[in-house]
N, C-alpha and C positions, 0 to 999 in steps of 0.2 A: 366566390359563388354561394358558399353555406350562408353569407350574410343575404344575398340577394334571396335565395330560396327560402329562408327562415322568416325575413321580413314580410314579403309580399302576400302569402296566404292568410296571414293574420289581420291583414287590412280589413276594415270595416266595409260591408257590401254597399253601403251608402256613400262611400267616397266617390268624388267625382272622376271622371276620365283624367281630367287636367292634374289631379293631385296624385294618381296613379302614375302618369306619365312623368312627373316631377321626380317622385320617388324612384322610378327606373332609370331615369338619365342620370341621377345623383350616384344611384348605385353602380351603374356601368361605368362611370367616371371613376369611382374611387377603384373598382375592379380593375380597370385598364391601367390606371397609375401603379396598383400594387403589381400586377404583372410585369411592368417596364422595369420595377426595382429588382424583382426575381430573376429576371433575365439578364439583368445588369450584373448584378452582385451573386446571384446563384446562392445565396444564403438561405439553408432551410428555416433559420430564425425567422424570416421576414414571412414564410408561409405559415408558420405557427401563429406569429403575431396576427396576420389577416383572418385565419380561422378563429382565433380566440376573441379578437376584438369584434368580428363580424357577429360571432354567436351572442355577444352582449346585447345587439339592436333587438332581436325577437324576443330575448330575456326581459328586457326593459319593457317591451310592448305588451307582454302578457303580465307582468308584474304589476302594472300601472293600475289596474283597477282595485288593487289591496290598498290605495291611498299612501303608500311609504316613499321616502325619497330614494327612488329607483336610479337616481345617477350613480348611487353608491355602485351599482352593477358595473358599470363603466370604470368608475374608479377603481375598483379592486383589480379588473383586469389590467389596466395600465400599470398599477403598482405592482402585479405579479410579474408581468412580462419586464418591467425595469429592472426588477431584482434580478431576474434569471439572466437577461440577455444584454443588459445596458441601456444607455441613454437613447441610442438611435432606434432601437427597436420600440423603446418606450414612447418616443415621441411619434413613431409611426403609429402605433397603438392609439396614443391620444387624439391624432388626428381623424382617424378611423372612428373612434368611439365619438368625437366631437359630431361628425357628420352623421353617425348612426342615432345619437341623441337627438339631433335637428330634424332629421326625416320623421322619426317615430312620435316627435313631439308635435309636428306637423299633421300628421295622419290621425293622432287622437284628440285634434282640435286645440292645442295650446296656441293661444293668439300671439304670444311672444317667443315663438320658438327659435327664431333667429338669434334675439338677445340671451336668451337661455343657453343656446348650443354654444354661443361665442364665450359667454361667462363660464359656463362648465368646461368648456373646451381649454380655456386658459390656466383652469385649475387642474386639468389633466395633465397638460403640458409642463405645468409647475411640478406637479407630482413624478413626472416621467424624469425631469432633470434632477431633482433632488434625490429621488431613489435611485437612478441610474448611475449618478455622481458617486454615491455611498457604495453601491454594489462595486463600481469600478475600483475605488480606493480599497474595498475590502478584499477584492482579487488581487490587486496589487500587493497588499500587504501580506496576503497568504503566501504568494508565490515567492516574495523576499524571505518570508520566514521559512519555507520549504527550503529553499536555495541555501540559507544560513545553515540549516540543520544538515543538509547534505555535506556542506563544505567542513561543518565541525565534525560529522562522523568520518569523512576521509582523512582529515588531520588525525583524528584518535586512532583510526586504524592504522595510518603510516606511522605513528609515534610507538603503537604497540608491537608492530612489525619490527621497527628498529630496536625496541627493548628486547624482543624475543631473539633477534639476530645477535645482539651484544651478549646475552646470555650463553647462546649456542656457541659464540666464539670463544667461551672459556673451555669448551670441549670440542675439539676438532673432529672427533669421531662421529659427533651427534650434529655437525653444522648441516642445516636446512632441513633437519628432521621435521621441524614444525610445519614447513611448506609443503612437504611430501605427504605428510598425514592428513593436512586439511584437504589436500587434493582427493586422496583415497576416501576420506569418510564423507565428502560431499557427493563423491560417485556413489557410494553404498546408499546413502540417504536418497539420492535421486532414483535409483534401483528400487528402493521401497516405496516411492512416489510420496513422498513426506512433503509437507506444504513449506512454503516461502519463509516462514517465521522460523520453523525448526532447521532449515538449511542455514539460515543466518545464525542461529544461536550456535550450530556445530562449527561453521565458520570461525566465529570469535572465538569459541572455548577452544578449537584445536590450536589456534593460534598462540593462545595463553596458558596451555594445559601445563606446562612445566614451570611457570613462572616462580612458583615456590622454591625452586630449586637455588632461588638468589640467596636463601637462607642456609644453604647446605655448605660446609666447608670444602675447599679445594682438595684436601688430603682424602676426602671421601669421594666426592663427584669424580675426580680424575685418577681414583686408584686403579692400577693396571691389574691387579688380582682381585678374587672374590673378597667381598665384604665381611666382617666379622658381625657377630650377632648385635652387638651395640651400635655398629655402623649402620646395620640395616634399620635399627629401630630410629636413628636420626634420619636416614634417608624415607623412611615411610611417613615422616612429618610432613614432607613437601607439599602434598595435597591441601592439607590444612593451612600450611603457609601461605600457599598461594590463594586459597580461599578467602583467608583473612586479610590479605593485602587487598583484594579487590571488591570485598563486600561493600565498603563504604563508597564505592563510585557507582550510581546508578545505571549508566551507559554500560557498564560491564556485568551487571547483574546476569544477563542470559548466558554468560560464559561459565558461571559458577557450577552449573551441574557437572560439566565435563572436568573442570579443575578438580573438584573436590572428589569426584566418584570414579575417575578413568581407571584407577587400580582395583576397583571393585570386582569381585567375579560372580559369575551366575550361580556358584553352588553356595556362596556366602563365605568363601575363604579368603577374600581380599582385604584390603585396607583403604582407608584408615577406619571404617565403621563397621565392615562386614555385612553390607546389604547383600540380598541375594534376589534372583530371578527378575520380577518387573517391578521390585521395589527399586532396582536401580533405574534411572532416568534412562530413557531410550537413546538419548543424544550420548550419554557415557557408554552405553552397551556398543553403540555403533564405532564409537572413536577408540574403544579398547581395542577392537580387531586391527582397525588401522594402525594403532601404536604398537602392537605386539607384532605385527607382520613386518613394518618397517623396520623395528629392531632386530628382528631374526635376519632379514637379509642385507643387514649392513654390518660392516666390522666394528667390534669393540675391543676395548684395551685387553680383554681377557679370553677373547676367541674370534674366529674369523667367521664372516658372513655364511649364513645357510644358503645353499642352493634353493633357487624358486621353489622346486618341486617339493623338497623335504619341508620348507617353510609352510606351503600349503597343507601338506600333511600334517604339520603341528597343530595349525588351525582347526583343521577337520576333525581331529582326533580330540581337542578339548572342547567341541561343540556340547553344550549341556552341561560342562564343569566350568571352565574358564568364562567360556563365550555363550550369548544367546544363541540358540540353533536357527533359529529365524533369520537373525544378523548375519551368521555365517552362510547361510544359502545365498542371500544378496551379495555378500562379499564375493562368494565363489564365482557367481554369475559376472559381476563386476570385472573379477582378474580374468576370466576368459574372454571378455569382450573388448577389453582396452589394454593397451600396452603401458605397464607401470613404469614410469620413469624415475630412475633415481636422481638424475642431474635436472 
């Protein structure tokens, strides 16, 4: 309809009634064919193709007095549609453009309008075939690449979970700890309305947070009583060990902030670096609460699990000291609204 409305008003008043009638019949024929296509397939791309290609006819008519090769108006429309929606839409645009070129050439007095329309129409169709094929192949390649990336990421994540489970199997008292703190950390992050990128970072970091304990001897890691000062010094190295293990793997770099900083404290008295306040990455501040809370309500070789209310009291009391007060508030909201399952 835009093609019909846009073309007829720009025709010269000196054109004969026969010429106007021919333009009208051709326009209505093309429009009827397009309506049939839209009703048959109900694809919005065909509607856009019709509008864009139809608009090129009055544009050609207006630009013709400038004396330039205005067939480029049609060519660019065909190429753009082919690149966006593929060969079928591109060929449809080429046919509309060919008809529009012929009708407008006829109305402005080109003697060879039929020959020119067919010649340029073949160029339009060839452009649609070439560009549409390239676009389809590009889309297929991108889709295959995205699928391979997803499969690789899933494989890596499964391997990392297997590694974490193997590490936790060394200590039966902390088995499934990573899975539980991952769940709780994500719930806190969602309560704080953090973005998807941060959620992915927290999930990966939570899974791998204690991977550095692979470098801690069993006599320290499994010791049933309190650690000595020298043993604590060795234990305090596990964040740095984990960081050094992962830093060479690009896929795992988002996890490094939690791995390295999850034992830092808000007041600056944590380890291994002694960061304080907001100098500690937000993901690590969130995970620190989940990690400590899960440790408090779980049995350890040197003590029994805290009751939930007592554990909540410890977290609340440590706001501003061990933990970020804002994250503590989000944590308390989460614990009130969801059932935290240990198994």
